Kinemage of the C-alpha trace (Angstrom):
@kinemage 1
@onewidth
@group {chain A} dominant
@subgroup {mainchain}
@vectorlist {calphas} color= white
{ca unk a 1} P 21.155 6.497 16.779
{ca unk a 2} L 21.074 6.741 12.909
{ca unk a 3} L 18.620 9.038 11.162
{ca unk a 4} L 16.504 7.429 8.368
{ca unk a 5} L 15.755 10.159 5.827
{ca unk a 6} L 13.478 8.069 3.651
{ca unk a 7} L 11.081 7.831 6.499
{ca unk a 8} L 10.697 11.481 6.684
{ca unk a 9} L 10.018 11.703 2.943
{ca unk a 10} L 7.342 8.972 3.087
{ca unk a 11} L 5.504 10.672 5.920
{ca unk a 12} L 5.739 14.205 4.582
{ca unk a 13} L 4.433 12.852 1.187
{ca unk a 14} L 1.173 12.023 2.715
{ca unk a 15} L -0.535 15.024 4.558
{ca unk a 16} L -4.144 14.237 5.177
{ca unk a 17} L -6.605 16.992 5.828
{ca unk a 18} L -9.700 16.493 7.914
{ca unk a 19} L -11.793 16.340 4.703
{ca unk a 20} L -10.127 13.089 3.480
{ca unk a 21} L -8.218 15.066 0.705
{ca unk a 22} L -4.430 14.269 0.413
{ca unk a 23} L -2.020 17.039 -0.532
{ca unk a 24} L 0.480 16.240 -3.052
{ca unk a 25} L 2.760 17.506 -5.864
{ca unk a 26} L 1.356 18.711 -9.160
{ca unk a 27} L -0.363 16.102 -11.291
{ca unk a 28} L 0.106 18.199 -14.441
{ca unk a 29} L 3.804 17.342 -14.837
{ca unk a 30} L 3.127 13.593 -15.096
{ca unk a 31} L 2.607 11.401 -18.142
{ca unk a 32} L -0.498 9.103 -18.277
{ca unk a 33} L 1.542 6.059 -17.328
{ca unk a 34} L 3.257 7.898 -14.576
{ca unk a 35} L -0.195 9.039 -13.289
{ca unk a 36} L -1.477 5.325 -13.429
{ca unk a 37} L 1.656 4.036 -11.524
{ca unk a 38} L 1.363 6.734 -8.901
{ca unk a 39} L -2.393 6.110 -8.484
{ca unk a 40} L -1.674 2.399 -7.894
{ca unk a 41} L 1.067 3.235 -5.432
{ca unk a 42} L -1.348 5.544 -3.485
{ca unk a 43} L -4.049 2.871 -3.497
{ca unk a 44} L -1.578 0.310 -2.168
{ca unk a 45} L -0.460 2.642 0.635
{ca unk a 46} L -4.107 3.379 1.516
{ca unk a 47} L -4.818 -0.400 1.543
{ca unk a 48} L -1.876 -1.122 3.974
{ca unk a 49} L -2.188 1.925 6.265
{ca unk a 50} L -5.752 2.766 6.412
{ca unk a 51} L -7.522 -0.451 5.798
{ca unk a 52} L -4.921 -2.852 7.246
{ca unk a 53} L -4.675 -5.207 4.191
{ca unk a 54} L -1.756 -7.349 3.500
{ca unk a 55} L -0.372 -7.225 -0.180
{ca unk a 56} L -0.219 -10.676 -1.801
{ca unk a 57} L 0.649 -9.267 -5.386
{ca unk a 58} L 0.210 -6.341 -7.647
{ca unk a 59} L -0.441 -6.156 -11.384
{ca unk a 60} L -1.322 -9.939 -11.700
{ca unk a 61} L -1.900 -10.681 -15.376
{ca unk a 62} L -3.863 -13.419 -17.018
{ca unk a 63} L -4.100 -13.381 -20.814
{ca unk a 64} L -5.650 -9.967 -21.533
{ca unk a 65} L -6.783 -9.234 -18.078
{ca unk a 66} L -4.948 -7.611 -15.139
{ca unk a 67} L -5.819 -7.355 -11.545
{ca unk a 68} L -4.227 -4.253 -9.967
{ca unk a 69} L -3.780 -5.329 -6.339
{ca unk a 70} L -4.538 -8.725 -4.632
{ca unk a 71} L -4.651 -8.413 -0.893
{ca unk a 72} L -5.679 -10.176 2.261
{ca unk a 73} L -8.328 -8.685 4.624
{ca unk a 74} L -8.071 -11.124 7.564
{ca unk a 75} L -9.163 -14.315 5.958
{ca unk a 76} L -10.825 -12.738 2.949
{ca unk a 77} L -8.981 -12.547 -0.430
{ca unk a 78} L -9.500 -9.025 -2.018
{ca unk a 79} L -9.174 -8.325 -5.689
{ca unk a 80} L -8.817 -4.570 -6.139
{ca unk a 81} L -9.323 -2.469 -9.217
{ca unk a 82} L -7.753 1.047 -8.964
{ca unk a 83} L -9.426 3.774 -11.012
{ca unk a 84} L -7.672 7.069 -11.302
{ca unk a 85} L -9.864 10.096 -12.730
{ca unk a 86} L -9.804 13.775 -12.715
{ca unk a 87} L -12.024 15.244 -9.923
{ca unk a 88} L -14.020 17.186 -12.555
{ca unk a 89} L -14.826 13.993 -14.765
{ca unk a 90} L -18.424 13.459 -15.514
{ca unk a 91} L -18.228 9.802 -14.674
{ca unk a 92} L -16.686 8.642 -11.448
{ca unk a 93} L -14.099 5.835 -11.113
{ca unk a 94} L -16.486 3.225 -9.883
{ca unk a 95} L -18.919 3.904 -12.719
{ca unk a 96} L -16.272 4.004 -15.452
{ca unk a 97} L -15.803 0.194 -15.438
{ca unk a 98} L -17.292 -1.236 -18.563
{ca unk a 99} L -19.078 -4.507 -18.968
{ca unk a 100} L -16.156 -6.052 -20.763
{ca unk a 101} L -13.712 -4.913 -18.070
{ca unk a 102} L -15.904 -6.518 -15.363
{ca unk a 103} L -15.780 -9.713 -17.356
{ca unk a 104} L -11.963 -9.623 -17.700
{ca unk a 105} L -11.714 -9.042 -13.899
{ca unk a 106} L -13.950 -12.031 -13.313
{ca unk a 107} L -11.977 -14.373 -15.485
{ca unk a 108} L -8.725 -13.227 -14.088
{ca unk a 109} L -9.760 -13.638 -10.450
{ca unk a 110} L -11.057 -17.135 -11.416
{ca unk a 111} L -7.802 -17.962 -13.064
{ca unk a 112} L -5.770 -16.681 -10.062
{ca unk a 113} L -7.990 -18.837 -7.589
{ca unk a 114} L -7.344 -21.977 -9.897
{ca unk a 115} L -3.547 -21.296 -9.626
{ca unk a 116} L -3.086 -20.921 -5.860
{ca unk a 117} L -2.631 -23.964 -3.576
{ca unk a 118} L -4.421 -22.737 -0.521
{ca unk a 119} L -7.850 -21.411 -1.326
{ca unk a 120} L -9.335 -18.671 0.933
{ca unk a 121} L -12.579 -18.982 2.692
{ca unk a 122} L -14.046 -16.028 0.945
{ca unk a 123} L -12.981 -13.567 -1.636
{ca unk a 124} L -14.425 -10.253 -2.919
{ca unk a 125} L -13.945 -7.422 -5.452
{ca unk a 126} L -13.152 -3.970 -4.260
{ca unk a 127} L -12.621 -0.677 -6.208
{ca unk a 128} L -10.426 2.127 -4.990
{ca unk a 129} L -11.261 5.322 -6.894
{ca unk a 130} L -8.855 8.253 -6.840
{ca unk a 131} L -10.054 11.602 -7.911
{ca unk a 132} L -7.347 14.113 -8.449
{ca unk a 133} L -7.252 17.821 -8.992
{ca unk a 134} L -4.643 19.238 -11.165
{ca unk a 135} L -2.522 20.918 -8.578
{ca unk a 136} L -4.284 20.691 -5.326
{ca unk a 137} L -4.177 16.946 -4.432
{ca unk a 138} L -6.353 13.900 -4.520
{ca unk a 139} L -9.225 12.153 -2.594
{ca unk a 140} L -9.409 8.370 -2.218
{ca unk a 141} L -12.785 6.389 -2.012
{ca unk a 142} L -13.076 2.793 -1.223
{ca unk a 143} L -15.914 0.605 -2.560
{ca unk a 144} L -16.154 -2.745 -0.747
{ca unk a 145} L -17.649 -5.973 -2.200
{ca unk a 146} L -18.714 -4.559 -5.698
{ca unk a 147} L -20.652 -6.950 -7.921
{ca unk a 148} L -19.075 -7.775 -11.141
{ca unk a 149} L -22.044 -8.939 -13.111
């Protein structure tokens, strides 16, 4: 039987403590774009493993807007915005979305719905907020069915 080393790496990467805080390598060494990419990857893994979502696409762009993740939750299409913030930030990830960003998300979601052939019964907007500490790890919060108006 062959050993698959990458599986051990994946499972050792996520070590969840009872408090919902994940242990991880140091965030200090990453550039802002690397932090963003890592945050989206963590959110995607959380959606698949913890929430049971199925990924449709990621980083879908329409003009100026972008939807980080588009997933299926049973029959419901879920548009997900990922917010990565320091744990000591004054404003949480869910409260950091401006009025103009909400408008861009709405327009992008409607453009996506207009382009697909088979329309879902329902759709919703979710936010996954990741609060990270410089060297200790991160905590993921999921906000379901967020109003964008």
